[in-house]
C-alpha positions in Angstrom: 3.6 1.2 -14.4 0.3 2.3 -16.3 -1.0 -1.4 -17.3 0.4 -2.4 -13.7 -2.3 0.0 -12.1 -5.0 -0.6 -14.2 -4.2 -5.0 -13.2 -4.4 -3.8 -9.6 -8.0 -1.7 -10.1 -9.1 -4.3 -12.1 -8.8 -7.2 -9.5 -9.3 -4.8 -6.8 -12.6 -3.9 -8.0 -13.4 -7.4 -9.4 -12.6 -9.2 -5.8 -14.5 -6.4 -4.1 -17.9 -6.4 -6.2 -17.8 -10.4 -5.8 -17.0 -10.2 -1.8 -20.2 -7.6 -1.6 -20.5 -6.6 2.1 -17.6 -8.7 3.2 -15.6 -6.5 1.3 -14.9 -4.2 3.8 -15.0 -6.6 6.8 -12.1 -8.7 4.8 -9.8 -5.4 4.0 -10.3 -4.3 7.7 -9.8 -7.8 8.8 -6.0 -7.7 6.6 -5.2 -4.4 8.4 -5.9 -5.3 11.7 -3.8 -8.6 11.2 -0.6 -6.8 10.3 -1.2 -4.0 12.7 -1.9 -6.7 15.2 1.3 -8.4 14.3 3.4 -5.3 14.9 2.5 -4.0 17.7 2.8 -7.3 19.2 6.1 -7.1 18.2 6.5 -4.1 19.4 4.8 -4.8 22.8 6.7 -8.0 23.4 9.8 -6.4 25.3 7.2 -4.5 27.7 5.4 -7.5 29.0 6.2 -10.0 32.0 8.9 -12.4 29.8 10.3 -9.4 27.9 10.8 -11.7 24.9 10.3 -12.3 21.3 10.3 -15.9 20.2 9.9 -17.4 17.4 7.7 -19.3 18.8 5.2 -17.1 19.6 5.9 -15.8 16.3 4.7 -18.9 14.5 2.0 -19.2 17.0 0.5 -15.6 16.2 1.0 -16.1 12.8 -1.0 -19.5 12.7 -3.8 -17.7 15.0 -4.5 -15.0 12.3 -4.2 -18.1 9.8 -6.9 -20.0 11.6 -9.3 -16.1 11.3 -9.3 -16.8 7.9 -10.3 -20.3 8.1 -12.8 -19.0 10.4 -13.9 -16.7 7.3 -14.0 -18.5 4.8 -16.1 -21.6 6.7 -18.5 -18.1 7.3 -18.6 -18.1 3.6 -19.1 -21.9 2.7 -22.1 -22.1 5.1 -23.4 -18.8 3.3 -22.8 -20.7 0.2 -24.5 -24.0 1.5 -27.3 -21.8 2.6 -27.9 -20.5 -0.7 -27.7 -23.6 -2.3 -30.4 -24.8 0.3 -32.8 -21.4 -0.8 -32.0 -22.8 -4.3 -32.8 -26.6 -4.4 -36.2 -25.1 -2.5 -36.9 -23.5 -5.7 -37.3 -19.8 -4.1 -35.4 -17.3 -6.5 -33.5 -15.4 -3.5 -29.7 -14.8 -3.3 -28.3 -14.5 0.0 -25.1 -12.2 0.5 -22.3 -13.5 3.0 -23.9 -12.6 6.2 -22.3 -15.6 8.4 -19.0 -14.4 6.6 -19.5 -11.2 7.1 -20.9 -11.1 10.6 -17.3 -14.0 11.7 -15.5 -11.0 10.3 -17.0 -8.3 11.8 -16.2 -10.0 15.3 -12.2 -11.1 14.5 -11.6 -7.2 12.9 -13.4 -6.2 17.0 -11.5 -8.8 18.3 -7.9 -7.5 16.4 -8.4 -3.6 17.4 -9.0 -4.5 21.3 -5.7 -7.0 21.2 -4.2 -3.7 19.2 -5.4 -1.5 21.6 -4.0 -4.0 24.6 -0.8 -4.0 22.9 -1.1 -0.1 23.1 -1.7 -0.3 26.5 1.0 -2.6 27.2 3.6 0.0 25.3 2.6 2.4 27.5 0.5 4.5 25.0 -2.2 7.2 26.5 -5.6 5.8 25.8 -8.6 7.7 25.8 -10.4 5.9 28.6 -13.7 5.4 26.2 -11.8 4.4 23.4 -11.4 0.3 24.8 -14.7 0.1 26.4 -16.5 1.3 23.1 -14.6 -1.4 21.3 -15.4 -3.9 23.7 -19.5 -2.9 23.6 -19.3 -3.3 19.9 -18.2 -6.3 20.4 -20.6 -7.4 22.8 -23.4 -6.2 20.5 -22.1 -8.1 17.7 -22.3 -11.1 19.6 -25.7 -10.8 21.0 -27.3 -9.9 18.0 -25.5 -12.9 16.1 -26.5 -15.2 19.3 -28.4 -18.3 17.9 -29.9 -20.4 21.2 -29.2 -24.3 20.8 -31.1 -26.8 22.4 -28.4 -27.7 24.7 -29.8 -31.4 25.0 -29.5 -32.5 20.9 -26.3 -30.4 20.9 -24.8 -33.3 23.0 -25.9 -35.7 21.5 -24.5 -34.9 18.3 -21.5 -34.9 19.7 -21.3 -38.7 21.1 
């Protein structure tokens, strides 16, 4: 048992060390994905259609997988930025900034979904909680807002 415990600790420590600033949002996202899925199943009978279907369950799992793909894409962008900086001859290591912002945004979305599931179930909610989380989401979106020349963007898709 001690060897298993030591191995788990070593793996988690190595993963957290490698992820750096991305570690906390990633672990939070795992927890939020699980809790959101469970609360979604629990809230289903209280909604208009009142049923749980395998289609909706699979769709929910696919959405969670796609969230992880978004974090992965953010990490790839971070890796590309680091590669470009390195190729430019600058010795600067940039942490997983894009992936972290994506993960934080997804965590906040999952928290909103969890709270909405709880409201559907009938759980009494402090009136400030959902607005606070929505405010945090807005702040993340505003801080990460990148204005793109729409004309140039339209040409890229033609």
